[in-house]
Structure formats: structure tokens, C-alpha cells
N, C-alpha and C positions, 0 to 999 in steps of 0.2 A: 265092453262095459258101457252102460248107459245111465246117465244121471237125469232124474226128473225132479223139478222143483215146483212147489205149489205154495201159494200164500192164501190164508183164510182169515176173515175178520173174526173178532171176538166180542164178547160183551163188555170188555174193558176199553174205555175211551183211549184212542190212539194206539192200541196194541193189535198186532196181527201175529198169527202163528205161521212160520215158514217151515215146510217139511221138504227134505231132500231124500230121495231114495236112490239107491244104486244097485244095479245087478253086478254081482261079483263074478270073478273067474270061475268059481265053483257052481255058478247058476243060482245061488241063494242071494237074498237081498239084505242090504244094510239100510239104516235110517239115521238121519240127524235132524233134530228139531231145534228151532231158534225162535225166540220171542223178539219181534220187531216193535220197538216203542217209538212212535213218531212224536217228536217234540219240536214245535216250531218248524224250522226248515230242515232240521236234522233227523236222523234215525239212529237210535241206539240198538245195537244187536246184542242179544244175550243168548249165546249158544248154551244149550243144555248139555249135561254130561252125556258123552257118547257111549252108547252101549256096544258091547262086542258081540251081542246076540246076532244071529243070522236067521232069516225068515224064509220059508219055502215060497211065499208069494209076495209080490209087491204090495198087495192089499193088506197083508198081515203086517208088513214093515210100516206101512203108512198108518195103520190103525194104532200101532204101538207108539209111533211118534206123536200122533194127535193126543193120545191118552197121557203121555208124558208131559206134553206142553200144557194141556188143560189142568193137570194136577199141579204143575208149577204155578200157573196163574191163580188157581184157587188158594194156594198157600201164600202167594205174594200179594194178593189183593186184600187191603184192609176191609173189615166188615163195615157195612153202612150204618 
């Protein structure tokens, strides 16, 4: 099993999306998305609900995690 983690900037000040994908024993991939909110010297991690879906490719798992995180940010960010 191999875990890969990536962080991506967002349009929201101080927020990043962290995506972790893992290849499972059956050869399929799982994903976990986390919102990282940088405040002063600290970081608040908001893990998003874990899906029990499995994906045929790492790219599909990664895309699902990014979509989940972006949807969360859109709903959580107040309108300007």
C-alpha cells in the first residue's frame, strides 16, 4: 500500500486543500480530503467525511477528493 499526499492553494485566503490517496490491497484507490486553514502561527485541519467508495485509478480518487473539497469550500465561504 502506498499513500500519496498533495496540498493545493485555493481562492480562499489562508486555506489549502490536502488530498491523500492510498492504493488498497485489492488494487483500487481510496481518498481523504482535508481543508487546512492557516491562522497566525497555527493550522486548523478540517477533515471531510470519508467516502467508502473505491476508485479504479489514483487520478479518479484524486479528482473525487478535489471536487469534494471545492464543494465544501463553496458552501462554507460567505458570499462577498
